[in-house]
C-alpha positions in Angstrom: 161.2 33.6 49.7 161.3 35.1 53.2 162.0 31.7 54.7 164.8 31.2 52.2 166.2 34.6 53.1 166.1 33.8 56.8 167.9 30.5 56.1 170.6 32.3 54.1 171.0 34.9 57.0 171.4 32.1 59.5 173.9 30.4 57.3 176.0 33.6 56.9 176.0 34.1 60.7 177.2 30.6 61.3 180.0 31.0 58.8 181.0 34.3 60.5 181.0 32.6 63.9 183.1 29.7 62.6 185.6 32.1 61.1 185.8 34.1 64.3 186.3 30.9 66.3 189.1 29.9 63.9 190.7 33.3 64.2 190.6 33.2 68.0 192.1 29.7 68.0 195.0 30.7 65.7 195.7 34.1 67.2 195.0 33.6 70.9 195.5 29.9 71.7 198.6 27.6 71.7 196.8 24.4 70.5 198.7 22.4 67.9 197.2 22.2 64.5 194.5 19.5 64.3 193.9 19.4 68.1 190.3 20.0 69.2 189.9 20.7 72.9 186.3 20.0 73.9 186.9 19.7 77.7 188.3 23.0 79.0 186.9 22.2 82.5 189.3 19.4 83.3 192.5 20.2 81.4 191.8 23.2 79.1 194.2 25.8 77.8 194.6 29.5 78.4 194.9 32.4 76.0 198.5 33.3 75.0 198.2 36.7 76.7 197.4 34.9 80.0 200.4 32.5 79.6 202.6 35.5 78.8 201.5 37.3 82.0 202.1 34.2 84.0 205.7 34.1 82.7 206.2 37.8 83.5 205.1 37.1 87.1 207.5 34.1 87.3 210.3 36.3 86.0 209.4 39.0 88.6 209.6 36.4 91.3 212.8 34.8 90.1 214.5 38.1 89.7 214.2 39.0 93.4 212.6 36.1 95.5 213.0 37.8 98.9 211.2 40.9 97.7 208.5 38.8 96.0 207.6 36.7 99.0 208.0 39.3 101.7 206.4 42.2 99.9 205.1 41.7 96.4 203.1 38.5 96.7 200.6 39.7 99.3 199.9 42.8 97.2 199.4 40.7 94.1 197.1 38.4 95.9 195.0 41.3 97.2 194.8 42.8 93.7 193.8 39.4 92.3 191.1 38.9 94.9 189.7 42.4 94.2 189.6 41.6 90.5 187.8 38.3 91.1 185.4 40.0 93.5 184.4 42.5 90.8 183.8 39.6 88.3 181.5 37.6 90.6 180.1 40.5 92.6 181.3 39.5 96.1 183.2 41.3 98.8 187.0 41.0 98.2 187.5 39.8 101.8 185.3 36.8 101.0 187.6 35.7 98.1 190.3 33.1 98.6 192.8 31.7 96.1 193.0 28.0 95.6 194.7 25.7 93.1 191.4 24.7 91.5 187.7 24.2 92.3 188.2 20.6 93.6 190.8 21.8 96.1 188.5 24.6 97.3 185.6 22.2 97.7 187.9 19.7 99.5 188.9 22.4 102.0 185.4 23.6 102.7 183.8 20.1 103.1 186.8 18.9 105.2 186.5 21.8 107.6 182.8 21.3 108.4 181.8 20.0 111.8 179.5 17.0 111.1 178.7 14.0 113.2 176.0 11.7 114.5 172.9 11.6 112.3 174.1 14.3 110.0 173.9 13.7 106.3 175.5 15.2 103.2 173.4 15.5 100.0 174.8 15.6 96.4 173.5 14.5 93.0 174.5 11.9 90.4 175.6 14.9 88.2 178.1 16.1 90.8 181.7 16.3 89.5 183.3 13.0 90.3 186.3 14.4 92.3 183.9 16.5 94.4 181.6 13.5 94.9 184.7 11.5 96.0 185.5 14.2 98.5 182.0 14.2 99.9 181.9 10.5 100.3 185.4 10.5 101.9 184.3 13.1 104.5 181.2 11.1 105.3 183.2 7.9 105.8 185.7 9.6 108.1 182.9 11.2 110.2 180.8 8.1 110.1 177.9 9.9 108.7 175.6 9.2 105.7 176.2 10.3 102.1 172.9 10.8 100.2 172.7 11.0 96.4 169.8 12.4 94.4 169.3 10.9 91.0 168.4 13.6 88.5 167.0 11.4 85.7 167.1 12.8 82.2 165.3 14.5 80.6 165.2 17.3 83.1 161.9 19.1 82.3 162.3 22.4 84.1 163.6 24.2 87.1 160.4 23.3 88.9 161.2 19.6 88.2 164.6 19.9 89.7 163.4 21.8 92.8 160.6 19.3 93.4 163.1 16.4 93.3 165.3 18.1 95.9 162.2 18.8 98.1 161.2 15.1 97.9 164.7 13.9 98.8 164.9 16.3 101.7 161.5 15.1 103.0 163.0 11.5 102.9 166.2 12.6 104.6 165.4 15.3 107.3 169.0 15.0 108.7 170.7 16.5 105.7 173.0 19.3 107.0 175.1 20.0 103.9 174.1 20.1 100.2 176.6 20.1 97.4 175.4 21.8 94.3 176.9 22.4 90.9 176.1 25.7 89.2 176.7 24.1 85.8 177.1 20.4 86.0 180.1 18.6 84.5 180.1 17.0 81.9 176.3 17.2 81.4 176.2 21.0 81.2 172.9 21.4 83.1 172.4 24.9 84.5 171.1 24.3 88.0 168.6 26.6 89.7 171.1 27.4 92.4 169.4 30.5 93.8 166.1 28.6 94.3 167.8 25.6 95.7 169.9 27.7 98.1 166.7 29.3 99.4 165.2 25.9 99.8 168.2 24.6 101.8 168.4 27.7 104.0 164.7 27.3 104.9 165.7 23.9 106.3 168.8 25.1 108.0 171.1 23.3 105.5 174.4 24.7 104.5 175.1 24.9 100.8 178.4 24.3 99.0 178.4 25.3 95.3 180.8 24.0 92.8 180.9 27.0 90.5 183.9 25.9 88.4 182.0 26.5 85.1 180.2 29.6 86.0 182.7 32.4 85.5 182.8 33.4 81.8 179.5 31.7 81.1 177.2 33.4 83.6 176.7 36.9 84.8 177.4 36.1 88.4 176.2 37.9 91.5 177.3 35.9 94.6 175.4 38.2 97.0 172.2 37.6 95.0 172.6 33.8 95.2 172.8 33.7 99.0 
């Protein structure tokens, strides 16, 4: 009887969650009827309230372009950086606005001084556009791109860290490591804090693709470093 009661409770909770998801979809999103968006990482949609605020900002800009670009925009950017800093727990002066995560990773990797025997490490789960950027940077600098294969099933954080350690032992010239916080599209939560500590022990700079972290993880950027 107790097992049946527990089953009924779980069933009721699932029904409630489905109804809440349906309500959110109908009230807050602009998706057409019948459309199911499973990949919000590449092309997703935004809540109606966000789209409305975007339109308000566009109207503010269009109503007085000179004032917007000479006075308002800088203040708005500073306010946005402060809001993001609070969300990810980082100093506001360390926040920069970019079009998307791929653009940000491209800027960071492209600006690094790498040459000679230097190597860049990423994994087979790295987002393809970021992987392309890393490979392109290596080709232009005539340095080696190294890829770690994270074979499924991934057993534990210890398993992941051990694979990175083994790869670094094989490639002592790695100078930059590209990590995903949550991999795309495989949705693996990587032990970024442990891996960052490992890289820093070996004087390796770390670039984290954190596109899927905000909203899913309680982020503290200062704690990750």
